[in-house]
Wavefront OBJ file of the C-alpha trace (Angstrom):
o trace
v -27.512 14.661 -16.527
v -26.930 11.301 -14.798
v -29.386 9.452 -12.610
v -29.191 9.799 -8.818
v -28.857 6.954 -6.311
v -29.508 7.650 -2.631
v -26.550 6.421 -0.572
v -26.374 5.171 3.008
v -24.514 6.193 6.183
v -23.803 4.694 9.619
v -24.342 6.533 12.911
v -20.991 6.684 14.729
v -22.746 7.728 17.955
v -25.047 4.719 18.562
v -23.830 2.293 15.860
v -27.084 2.239 13.842
v -26.231 1.168 10.271
v -27.514 1.632 6.708
v -29.456 4.882 7.294
v -30.758 6.611 4.132
v -28.517 9.574 3.224
v -31.522 11.890 2.894
v -32.281 11.331 6.591
v -29.875 13.802 8.213
v -30.376 12.490 11.786
v -30.172 8.940 13.164
v -33.677 7.455 13.633
v -32.510 5.595 16.777
v -30.631 8.250 18.776
v -31.318 11.506 16.888
v -27.590 12.241 16.390
v -27.069 14.324 13.186
v -24.663 13.568 10.351
v -21.263 15.056 11.305
v -17.579 15.063 10.287
v -17.362 11.292 10.904
v -20.165 10.567 8.414
v -19.122 8.683 5.277
v -21.648 7.946 2.531
v -21.536 4.597 0.725
v -23.482 2.788 -2.005
v -26.387 0.441 -1.123
v -26.223 -3.237 -2.099
v -29.319 -2.930 -4.308
v -29.125 -0.013 -6.757
v -32.373 1.999 -6.931
v -32.544 5.281 -8.822
v -34.325 8.301 -7.360
v -37.409 9.279 -9.396
v -36.988 12.197 -11.822
v -39.481 14.276 -9.821
v -37.494 13.813 -6.589
v -34.147 14.214 -8.401
v -35.132 17.729 -9.547
v -35.449 18.775 -5.877
v -32.005 17.400 -4.884
v -28.945 19.682 -5.049
v -25.970 18.311 -7.033
v -23.539 20.170 -4.709
v -21.900 18.600 -1.617
v -23.417 19.043 1.857
v -21.922 21.786 4.059
v -20.784 21.342 7.643
v -21.996 23.715 10.352
v -19.021 25.371 12.077
v -20.919 25.576 15.380
v -22.484 22.130 15.945
v -20.629 20.086 13.273
v -23.810 18.830 11.562
v -23.988 18.188 7.813
v -26.672 20.173 5.967
v -27.990 20.012 2.412
v -26.449 22.598 0.066
v -29.841 24.203 -0.609
v -30.300 25.099 3.104
v -28.972 28.484 4.247
v -29.244 27.715 7.979
v -28.256 24.615 9.976
v -31.217 22.282 10.649
v -29.655 21.304 13.976
v -28.678 24.645 15.596
v -29.844 27.429 13.242
v -26.362 28.825 12.427
v -26.009 30.374 8.957
v -24.278 28.739 6.011
v -22.103 31.871 5.562
v -20.432 31.248 8.937
v -19.418 27.723 7.901
v -16.221 26.988 6.007
v -16.229 23.333 4.927
v -18.273 21.067 2.694
v -18.346 17.245 2.677
v -15.269 16.799 0.440
v -13.178 19.436 2.268
v -14.115 17.749 5.541
v -12.974 14.335 4.207
v -9.700 15.868 2.935
v -8.954 17.492 6.315
v -9.677 14.156 7.994
v -7.070 12.494 5.735
v -4.564 15.288 6.474
v -5.108 14.760 10.224
v -4.344 11.060 9.755
v -1.131 11.995 7.892
v -0.030 14.328 10.718
v -0.841 11.642 13.288
v 1.252 9.111 11.324
v 4.158 11.614 11.169
v 4.002 12.100 14.963
v 4.033 8.331 15.552
v 6.990 7.985 13.146
v 8.854 10.763 15.002
v 8.264 9.083 18.352
v 9.435 5.731 16.987
v 12.615 7.285 15.579
v 13.356 8.823 19.017
v 13.169 5.341 20.529
v 15.349 3.809 17.795
v 18.814 2.428 18.718
v 21.638 4.997 18.782
v 25.161 4.597 17.353
v 27.936 5.111 19.940
v 31.746 5.122 19.703
v 33.455 2.640 22.036
v 37.101 1.822 22.783
v 38.267 -1.815 23.029
v 40.995 -2.326 25.675
v 41.500 -6.093 25.343
v 40.751 -8.538 22.553
v 40.769 -12.357 22.536
v 40.697 -14.082 19.201
v 40.683 -17.560 17.735
v 41.734 -18.856 14.363
v 40.313 -21.891 12.600
v 42.412 -23.651 9.960
v 40.839 -26.160 7.583
v 43.209 -29.079 6.909
v 42.747 -30.896 3.628
v 43.270 -34.639 3.385
v 43.786 -36.757 0.286
v 41.411 -39.748 0.337
v 40.122 -42.199 -2.254
v 36.519 -41.780 -3.391
v 34.697 -44.403 -5.404
v 32.575 -42.621 -8.002
v 31.330 -43.508 -11.459
v 31.109 -41.228 -14.493
v 31.393 -41.325 -18.296
v 34.779 -39.615 -18.261
v 37.750 -39.623 -15.854
v 39.087 -36.433 -14.294
v 42.829 -35.710 -14.370
v 44.961 -37.926 -12.072
v 42.064 -40.382 -11.494
v 42.585 -44.154 -11.408
v 40.328 -46.466 -13.393
v 39.228 -49.359 -11.180
v 36.727 -51.147 -13.439
v 34.363 -50.629 -16.403
v 30.845 -51.824 -17.151
v 28.231 -51.320 -19.883
v 25.323 -48.936 -19.200
v 22.844 -46.892 -21.246
v 24.094 -43.335 -21.428
v 21.104 -41.583 -23.033
v 17.921 -42.014 -25.029
v 17.073 -40.312 -28.329
v 13.654 -39.627 -29.847
v 13.301 -41.195 -33.300
v 10.465 -40.924 -35.829
v 8.131 -43.914 -35.541
v 5.235 -42.946 -37.870
v 3.038 -40.069 -39.112
v -0.637 -39.594 -38.319
v -3.232 -37.100 -39.537
v -4.971 -34.921 -36.937
v -7.822 -32.435 -37.337
v -7.509 -29.026 -35.682
v -10.528 -26.820 -34.965
v -9.988 -23.057 -34.771
v -12.425 -20.488 -33.438
v -12.627 -16.737 -33.838
v -14.431 -14.059 -31.856
v -17.367 -12.199 -33.380
v -19.525 -9.434 -31.900
v -22.657 -10.943 -30.356
v -24.245 -7.831 -28.816
v -23.506 -4.489 -27.132
v -24.152 -3.647 -23.463
v -24.503 -0.307 -21.680
v -22.154 0.227 -18.738
v -22.908 2.603 -15.845
v -20.434 4.347 -13.527
v -21.160 6.138 -10.266
v -19.867 9.510 -8.976
v -19.986 10.622 -5.301
v -21.662 14.060 -5.181
v -20.874 14.463 -1.479
v -24.519 14.756 -0.438
v -25.412 11.105 -0.013
l 1 2 3 4 5 6 7 8 9 10 11 12 13 14 15 16 17 18 19 20 21 22 23 24 25 26 27 28 29 30 31 32 33 34 35 36 37 38 39 40 41 42 43 44 45 46 47 48 49 50 51 52 53 54 55 56 57 58 59 60 61 62 63 64 65 66 67 68 69 70 71 72 73 74 75 76 77 78 79 80 81 82 83 84 85 86 87 88 89 90 91 92 93 94 95 96 97 98 99 100 101 102 103 104 105 106 107 108 109 110 111 112 113 114 115 116 117 118 119 120 121 122 123 124 125 126 127 128 129 130 131 132 133 134 135 136 137 138 139 140 141 142 143 144 145 146 147 148 149 150 151 152 153 154 155 156 157 158 159 160 161 162 163 164 165 166 167 168 169 170 171 172 173 174 175 176 177 178 179 180 181 182 183 184 185 186 187 188 189 190 191 192 193 194 195 196 197 198 199 200
């Protein structure tokens, strides 16, 4: 069984931040965790003691259908209003999924509204049409250019000596030393990963 880290949450009602996940109500305004609550990892990782970890449920919190508060899985009645767990339908993960589905529906509605406002294609009849035509006229002129070869029908005006290209030639050999390295195992490290249990 993995170790437990207590997450944090922010109060969406008063804006208080970095509240311990085990504290189900905001210490500033008293507002309980609700459907807008999202748990996140603290900057400094501290594991819950084994004694406290045995008391914590590994199941996600459940949301009260009457007041919307989040309650620990091991509670059978809502701490906020007293409603029973049996009357509630969603847990933390189901609540998050429904929130994402709502965002998808909202995006579809916005897309539909935008497509209604999009430009429409209409058929029109043209009664009169003015047009212009542009004709490019070519002219034969003399250009003074230099090159290593003459194109067809070109006239040679003059010649001069120039360097056409350079070639690399072998000048000498020299001995160089090359150092090669290879990787070897120095040590092993343990790597930890974290899983959201949905209860903070």
